[in-house]
C-alpha positions as CSV (number, residue, x, y, z in Angstrom):
1,M,-62.2,4.6,-9.0
2,N,-64.4,7.4,-10.9
3,E,-65.5,7.2,-14.2
4,I,-65.5,10.3,-16.6
5,T,-66.9,10.9,-19.9
6,L,-64.2,13.0,-22.3
7,R,-64.7,14.2,-25.7
8,F,-61.4,14.1,-27.5
9,S,-60.6,16.5,-30.4
10,K,-59.1,15.2,-33.6
11,N,-56.0,13.2,-33.4
12,T,-55.8,13.5,-29.4
13,G,-54.4,10.7,-27.6
14,Q,-53.4,8.6,-30.6
15,T,-49.7,8.6,-30.6
16,P,-47.6,7.3,-27.6
17,G,-46.0,10.0,-25.5
18,Q,-48.4,12.7,-27.0
19,R,-49.3,15.4,-24.4
20,F,-52.5,17.2,-24.7
21,L,-54.7,19.4,-22.3
22,L,-57.8,18.3,-20.6
23,F,-60.5,20.7,-19.7
24,A,-63.5,20.3,-17.2
25,G,-66.4,21.6,-19.5
26,Q,-67.0,22.3,-23.2
27,G,-66.4,26.1,-23.6
28,L,-62.7,26.4,-24.8
29,N,-61.5,25.3,-28.1
30,P,-57.3,25.9,-27.3
31,G,-56.5,24.9,-31.2
32,V,-54.1,22.4,-29.8
33,P,-54.5,18.4,-28.9
34,C,-57.3,18.5,-26.2
35,A,-60.0,16.7,-24.6
36,H,-63.0,17.9,-22.7
37,A,-65.0,16.5,-19.8
38,D,-68.7,16.5,-19.1
39,G,-68.3,18.0,-15.8
40,P,-65.9,18.9,-12.8
41,L,-62.6,16.9,-12.5
42,A,-60.8,16.0,-9.1
43,L,-57.4,15.0,-10.7
44,R,-54.1,15.1,-9.3
45,P,-50.5,14.2,-10.8
46,G,-50.2,10.4,-11.3
47,H,-54.1,9.7,-12.0
48,V,-54.3,7.4,-14.8
49,L,-57.3,7.5,-17.2
50,R,-57.9,4.0,-18.6
51,G,-60.4,3.1,-21.4
52,E,-61.3,-0.4,-22.8
53,Q,-58.1,0.1,-25.4
54,E,-56.2,3.3,-24.1
55,E,-54.5,4.7,-21.2
56,H,-53.4,8.4,-20.3
57,R,-51.6,9.6,-17.3
58,V,-52.0,13.1,-15.7
59,L,-48.7,15.1,-15.4
60,G,-49.8,18.5,-13.9
61,R,-52.1,21.4,-13.8
62,L,-51.9,24.7,-15.5
63,W,-54.0,27.9,-16.4
64,W,-54.8,28.2,-20.3
65,P,-55.4,31.8,-21.7
66,G,-59.0,32.3,-22.5
67,Q,-60.5,33.6,-25.8
68,A,-62.5,36.8,-26.6
69,Q,-64.4,37.5,-23.2
70,M,-63.9,34.3,-21.6
71,P,-61.7,33.9,-18.6
72,D,-58.6,31.7,-18.5
73,A,-59.2,28.1,-17.8
74,A,-57.6,25.8,-15.4
75,C,-56.7,22.3,-17.4
76,W,-54.4,19.5,-17.0
77,L,-51.4,18.3,-18.6
78,V,-51.9,14.7,-20.0
79,E,-49.7,12.2,-21.4
80,T,-50.9,9.4,-23.5
81,L,-49.4,6.0,-22.5
82,V,-51.2,3.6,-24.6
83,P,-52.7,5.3,-27.6
84,A,-56.4,4.7,-28.5
85,P,-57.0,3.0,-31.8
86,L,-57.9,5.0,-34.9
87,G,-61.8,4.9,-35.4
88,L,-63.1,5.2,-31.6
89,D,-65.8,7.6,-31.1
90,E,-64.8,11.1,-29.9
91,A,-66.7,10.7,-26.7
92,R,-65.4,8.0,-24.4
93,T,-65.8,6.9,-20.8
94,L,-62.7,6.3,-18.9
95,S,-61.8,5.3,-15.3
96,A,-59.7,7.6,-13.3
97,S,-57.4,5.9,-10.7
98,R,-54.3,6.7,-8.6
99,E,-51.9,4.4,-7.1
100,G,-48.8,5.4,-5.2
101,F,-47.6,8.8,-4.4
102,A,-46.6,11.5,-6.9
103,L,-43.0,12.9,-6.4
104,A,-41.2,16.0,-7.5
105,W,-37.6,16.5,-7.4
106,I,-36.0,20.0,-7.8
107,T,-32.2,20.4,-8.4
108,L,-31.0,23.9,-7.3
109,S,-27.6,24.7,-9.4
110,D,-26.7,27.8,-11.4
111,K,-24.4,25.6,-13.6
112,G,-27.2,22.8,-13.8
113,A,-29.7,25.3,-15.0
114,A,-27.2,26.7,-17.7
115,G,-26.5,23.2,-19.0
116,Q,-22.9,23.5,-17.7
117,R,-23.4,20.5,-15.3
118,V,-25.2,17.0,-15.4
119,D,-27.3,16.8,-12.6
120,A,-26.8,13.4,-10.7
121,S,-28.8,14.0,-7.2
122,G,-32.1,14.6,-8.8
123,P,-32.5,11.1,-10.5
124,L,-31.0,9.5,-7.6
125,V,-33.7,10.8,-5.3
126,E,-36.3,9.4,-7.8
127,E,-34.3,5.9,-7.8
128,L,-34.3,5.9,-3.9
129,V,-37.9,7.0,-3.3
130,R,-39.1,4.3,-6.2
131,A,-37.3,1.6,-4.5
132,A,-39.0,2.2,-1.1
133,M,-42.4,3.3,-1.8
134,P,-45.0,3.1,-4.7
135,V,-44.7,6.0,-6.9
136,S,-47.5,7.0,-9.6
137,L,-45.6,9.7,-11.2
138,A,-42.0,11.4,-10.7
139,R,-41.0,14.5,-12.2
140,G,-37.7,16.6,-12.1
141,F,-36.7,20.2,-12.4
142,V,-33.5,21.9,-12.6
143,L,-33.5,25.6,-11.3
144,P,-30.9,28.3,-10.8
145,D,-30.2,29.7,-7.0
146,E,-32.8,32.0,-7.1
147,E,-35.2,32.3,-4.2
148,R,-38.3,33.6,-5.9
149,G,-38.2,31.1,-8.5
150,I,-37.9,28.3,-6.0
151,R,-40.6,29.5,-3.8
152,A,-42.9,29.9,-7.0
153,L,-42.2,26.2,-8.0
154,L,-42.8,24.8,-4.6
155,T,-46.1,26.6,-4.3
156,Q,-47.0,25.4,-7.7
157,L,-46.4,21.8,-7.1
158,A,-47.7,21.5,-3.7
159,L,-50.9,23.7,-4.1
160,Q,-51.7,23.8,-7.9
161,D,-50.4,20.7,-9.1
162,G,-51.0,18.5,-5.9
163,F,-47.9,16.7,-5.6
164,D,-47.4,14.3,-2.3
165,L,-43.6,14.8,-2.0
166,I,-41.1,17.6,-3.2
167,C,-37.2,16.9,-2.5
168,T,-34.9,19.7,-3.4
169,T,-31.2,19.0,-3.7
170,G,-28.5,21.7,-3.5
171,G,-28.3,25.2,-2.0
172,T,-28.6,24.3,1.7
173,G,-25.3,25.7,2.9
174,V,-23.8,29.0,3.6
175,A,-22.4,30.1,0.2
176,P,-23.8,33.5,-0.8
177,R,-26.0,31.8,-3.5
178,D,-27.2,29.2,-1.0
179,V,-31.1,30.2,-0.7
180,T,-32.9,27.1,-0.5
181,P,-33.8,27.0,3.2
182,E,-34.9,30.7,3.0
183,A,-37.3,29.8,0.0
184,T,-38.6,26.8,1.9
185,L,-39.2,28.6,5.0
186,A,-41.1,31.1,3.1
187,V,-43.9,28.9,1.9
188,I,-44.1,25.9,4.5
189,E,-47.1,25.7,6.9
190,K,-45.7,23.1,9.2
191,R,-42.1,22.5,9.9
192,L,-40.8,19.0,10.4
193,P,-37.9,19.7,13.2
194,G,-37.6,15.8,13.7
195,F,-36.7,15.3,10.0
196,E,-34.1,18.0,10.0
197,R,-32.6,16.5,13.2
198,A,-32.3,13.0,11.7
199,M,-30.5,14.3,8.7
200,T,-28.0,16.4,10.8
201,M,-27.4,13.5,13.1
202,T,-26.7,11.1,10.0
203,S,-24.3,13.8,8.4
204,L,-22.5,14.3,11.5
205,A,-21.9,10.7,11.9
206,K,-20.0,10.9,8.3
207,T,-18.2,14.5,8.7
208,P,-17.9,17.4,11.0
209,H,-19.2,19.3,7.8
210,G,-22.6,18.1,8.4
211,A,-23.0,20.8,10.9
212,V,-23.1,23.4,8.2
213,S,-26.0,22.5,6.7
214,R,-29.2,24.6,7.0
215,A,-31.8,22.0,5.4
216,V,-35.4,22.6,6.3
217,C,-38.3,20.2,6.0
218,G,-42.0,20.9,6.2
219,T,-45.3,20.7,4.7
220,L,-47.5,22.9,2.3
221,G,-51.1,21.8,1.5
222,G,-51.0,18.0,1.1
223,A,-47.1,17.7,0.1
224,V,-44.2,17.1,2.2
225,I,-41.2,19.3,1.5
226,V,-37.6,18.1,2.0
227,N,-34.5,20.0,1.5
228,L,-31.5,17.5,0.7
229,P,-27.8,18.5,0.0
230,G,-26.4,18.7,-3.3
231,S,-24.0,15.7,-3.6
232,P,-25.4,12.3,-4.5
233,K,-23.4,10.7,-1.3
234,A,-25.0,13.1,0.9
235,V,-28.6,12.6,-0.7
236,R,-28.4,8.9,-0.4
237,E,-27.4,9.2,3.4
238,C,-30.1,12.0,4.2
239,L,-32.8,10.7,2.1
240,G,-32.3,7.1,3.5
241,V,-32.9,8.2,7.1
242,L,-36.1,9.8,6.2
243,I,-37.6,7.3,3.8
244,P,-39.0,4.9,6.3
245,A,-41.2,7.9,7.8
246,L,-42.2,9.3,4.4
247,A,-45.1,7.4,3.3
248,H,-46.7,7.5,6.8
249,T,-46.1,11.4,7.1
250,I,-47.9,12.0,4.0
251,E,-50.6,9.8,4.7
252,K,-51.4,11.5,8.3
253,L,-50.8,14.9,6.4
254,Q,-53.4,14.1,3.9
255,G,-56.0,13.0,6.5
256,D,-55.5,9.3,7.2
257,P,-57.6,8.6,10.4
258,S,-55.9,5.4,11.3
259,D,-54.0,5.2,14.7
260,C,-50.3,5.9,14.4
261,A,-49.5,2.8,16.6
262,V,-51.0,-0.3,18.1
263,V,-50.8,-0.7,21.8
């Protein structure tokens, strides 16, 4: 657990659910609710910043446009969970801790992105993962079946934000708009063929149509990326066979030095 000193701008962090920007350093004044740290920050999605009477959670990382001759600045998007009471000093020392994994689910659907279909598969991913392993943060996204957009979001979530597990749903078949595997293959660094085989075997045990899926699994930075089918039933089946290995895989990917098995 690390301690950081933050200087809060006026009315920042005093309303439940308020979102504000957190900068490392004192140089930029963005004109929106914000806080500034007194030095470099090493934060990831799911980090919780706790004070004696307040609590805030890191949601992700972004770039804020610079002012005048100043360059753009990296900052964190933070959400207030427990607001600070009125009257506290602007500068306060908070502890930063992170328990559990940060999950992002992405539903690929032209109709879903256009608001013409309610997504059930993405929320189901979150439900299944939360039931099986500790989750510090879960965020969901709905995108159209556009390869460049998928590639960009996967890269952002894995390398910029620092999510641990990214699950996509949909776009794994052979229809003209099914491009999720191509987008995933374009960005992953290590492929996980065992994950892919496990999902295929599970699907084939249910239906011969399981042979049509082209789902890809792999790693990017410290994140495990899993392509899942689009239907809730198939999500439950395919993710279910992977869940026992997910936490172990993420820990090993991120440098866990312990032995994989005890003889």
